[in-house]
VMD Tcl script that draws the C-alpha trace (Angstrom):
set ca {
  {3.41 -6.14 -11.97}
  {5.20 -3.91 -14.68}
  {8.95 -2.72 -13.56}
  {9.42 -0.53 -16.36}
  {8.08 0.04 -20.48}
  {10.33 0.72 -23.26}
  {9.02 2.41 -26.24}
  {8.70 5.02 -28.65}
  {6.76 8.31 -27.35}
  {4.15 8.86 -29.87}
  {1.78 12.00 -28.15}
  {2.59 13.92 -25.17}
  {-0.26 15.66 -23.23}
  {-0.73 17.97 -19.96}
  {-0.09 15.20 -17.59}
  {0.71 11.94 -19.62}
  {2.40 10.47 -22.39}
  {1.60 7.51 -24.96}
  {4.25 5.55 -25.16}
  {4.03 2.59 -28.37}
  {5.70 -0.83 -27.26}
  {5.10 -3.09 -30.18}
  {1.87 -1.63 -31.69}
  {0.29 -1.44 -28.27}
  {0.00 2.31 -26.85}
  {0.28 2.68 -22.98}
  {-1.09 6.10 -21.30}
  {1.56 6.60 -18.76}
  {0.84 9.61 -16.30}
  {3.73 11.43 -15.17}
  {5.16 14.44 -13.63}
  {6.39 17.87 -15.83}
  {10.16 16.28 -15.10}
  {9.65 13.47 -16.79}
  {7.71 14.81 -19.54}
  {10.51 17.50 -20.04}
  {12.78 14.56 -20.61}
  {11.25 12.51 -23.47}
  {10.38 13.90 -26.63}
  {8.16 12.59 -29.49}
  {9.59 9.90 -31.69}
  {12.15 9.11 -29.38}
  {12.53 5.76 -27.87}
  {12.53 5.79 -23.70}
  {12.36 3.43 -20.73}
  {9.59 4.59 -18.09}
  {9.60 3.39 -15.01}
  {6.58 2.36 -13.91}
  {3.70 2.03 -10.76}
  {1.07 -0.01 -11.79}
  {-2.16 1.11 -10.15}
  {-5.55 -1.00 -9.87}
  {-8.76 1.09 -9.15}
  {-12.51 0.50 -8.98}
  {-12.74 2.81 -11.77}
  {-10.01 1.35 -14.06}
  {-6.17 0.59 -14.58}
  {-3.75 3.31 -14.36}
  {-0.32 3.33 -15.19}
  {1.94 6.13 -13.56}
  {5.76 6.21 -14.92}
  {8.95 8.19 -14.20}
  {12.04 8.72 -16.75}
  {14.09 7.73 -13.54}
  {13.91 5.47 -10.87}
  {14.45 8.22 -8.38}
  {11.37 9.78 -9.34}
  {9.77 6.66 -9.00}
  {11.25 6.09 -5.68}
  {10.01 8.79 -4.56}
  {6.65 8.45 -5.97}
  {6.05 5.15 -4.00}
  {7.52 6.84 -1.28}
  {4.87 9.63 -1.13}
  {1.85 6.85 -2.09}
  {2.77 5.67 1.53}
  {1.64 8.75 3.25}
  {-1.95 8.85 4.26}
  {-4.81 10.68 1.90}
  {-1.80 11.04 -0.73}
  {-2.84 9.95 -3.92}
  {-1.46 9.72 -7.03}
  {-2.39 12.65 -8.04}
  {-1.18 14.79 -5.68}
  {2.18 12.57 -5.77}
  {2.08 13.63 -9.07}
  {1.35 17.30 -7.74}
  {4.34 17.15 -5.99}
  {7.12 15.90 -8.38}
  {5.69 18.24 -11.17}
  {6.46 21.14 -8.74}
  {9.92 19.48 -6.90}
  {12.78 17.26 -7.48}
  {12.98 14.00 -5.20}
  {16.36 15.90 -4.08}
  {13.99 19.14 -2.84}
  {11.02 16.71 -1.35}
  {13.65 14.89 1.05}
  {15.34 17.91 1.75}
  {12.44 19.49 2.68}
  {11.17 16.52 4.79}
  {14.63 16.27 6.65}
  {15.03 20.01 7.37}
  {11.19 19.97 8.21}
  {10.43 22.93 5.51}
  {6.57 22.38 5.42}
  {6.83 25.85 3.40}
  {8.96 23.85 0.59}
  {6.13 21.71 0.36}
  {3.12 23.71 0.56}
  {4.01 25.40 -2.59}
  {3.28 22.38 -4.38}
  {-0.63 23.20 -5.77}
  {-2.81 21.31 -3.78}
  {-0.90 20.83 -0.61}
  {-1.55 22.57 2.58}
  {-0.29 22.74 5.97}
  {-1.62 19.39 7.15}
  {-0.61 17.60 4.18}
  {2.81 19.10 4.33}
  {3.00 18.17 8.22}
  {1.87 14.70 7.66}
  {4.52 14.05 4.65}
  {7.03 14.90 6.86}
  {5.87 13.15 9.71}
  {5.38 9.78 8.24}
  {8.34 10.26 5.42}
  {11.19 11.05 7.98}
  {12.58 7.97 9.10}
  {12.42 6.80 5.69}
  {14.82 9.38 3.72}
  {18.17 8.21 3.54}
  {20.37 11.22 4.37}
  {23.36 9.95 2.26}
  {21.31 10.39 -0.89}
  {20.81 13.93 -0.88}
  {22.74 16.22 -2.30}
  {22.89 20.15 -2.40}
  {21.89 20.81 -6.00}
  {21.27 24.78 -5.85}
  {22.31 24.95 -9.68}
  {19.22 22.38 -10.89}
  {17.02 24.07 -8.58}
  {17.61 27.40 -10.32}
  {17.37 25.92 -13.69}
  {14.06 23.96 -12.93}
  {12.62 27.72 -11.97}
  {13.74 29.18 -15.22}
  {12.06 26.55 -16.99}
  {8.74 26.69 -14.70}
  {8.36 30.35 -15.15}
  {9.02 29.95 -19.09}
  {6.54 27.23 -19.35}
  {3.88 29.37 -17.43}
  {4.55 32.43 -19.61}
  {4.07 30.76 -22.73}
  {0.68 28.59 -21.38}
  {-0.35 32.46 -20.55}
  {-0.54 33.40 -24.13}
  {-2.83 30.05 -25.12}
  {-0.39 27.18 -25.79}
  {-1.41 23.60 -24.04}
  {1.24 22.24 -21.59}
  {1.75 19.45 -23.94}
  {3.11 22.09 -27.06}
  {5.23 24.03 -24.48}
  {7.00 20.95 -23.29}
  {7.43 19.52 -26.81}
  {9.18 22.26 -27.69}
  {11.20 23.08 -24.80}
  {12.70 19.41 -25.03}
  {14.33 20.69 -28.45}
  {16.12 23.39 -26.66}
  {19.43 23.55 -24.44}
  {17.99 25.48 -21.47}
  {21.63 24.94 -19.97}
  {21.85 28.17 -18.22}
  {19.14 30.12 -20.18}
  {17.22 32.57 -17.92}
  {13.44 32.42 -18.21}
  {12.92 35.27 -20.87}
  {15.35 33.58 -23.71}
  {14.09 29.88 -23.35}
  {10.21 32.14 -23.74}
  {11.66 33.84 -27.05}
  {13.52 30.74 -28.40}
  {10.34 28.59 -27.72}
  {7.76 31.25 -29.33}
  {10.26 31.51 -32.51}
  {10.27 27.28 -33.03}
  {6.13 27.90 -32.26}
  {5.72 29.90 -34.78}
  {7.41 28.07 -37.29}
  {4.95 25.35 -36.73}
}
mol new
graphics top color blue
foreach p $ca { graphics top sphere $p radius 0.5 }
foreach p [lrange $ca 0 end-1] q [lrange $ca 1 end] { graphics top cylinder $p $q radius 0.2 }
display resetview
């Protein structure tokens, strides 16, 4: 139904953001990665997966088409719903997921909260033939940075800040090449001024 929605980010919460498009606020559930790509007040494009269920209508969106494509692939796996799909994309990049599937690396998939051995095996079995080997890149650099950012987010949240507050601040910091301690120090400095 929706391919994408372009609008201004008016709110960032723990697992969703609100995008204002012509006076309509769309609640879009998304991954940590996409939450880190946006900031309040900025215009952004979210690529959308429309989900109609008995209990309501839900929009799932991502800042890149690659993430949306991976989300749609994950939903093809039996017993994987949008919540688990988001959890996987919040922990691993689409590239890491593809690598794990092609290398039969169930340990990597089991590092995701809510994914056990059975689910990891199902993902590998059901998606192996759907992964295009040519699309995979060895992105060790971004994995390291992702890990540093994840460690920093967990560290700051342990001090009582919400994920939304933490992501908002981290989006304002150029984290390229920064270790987790440096990110935490800079984020706390900015949070204390608010």
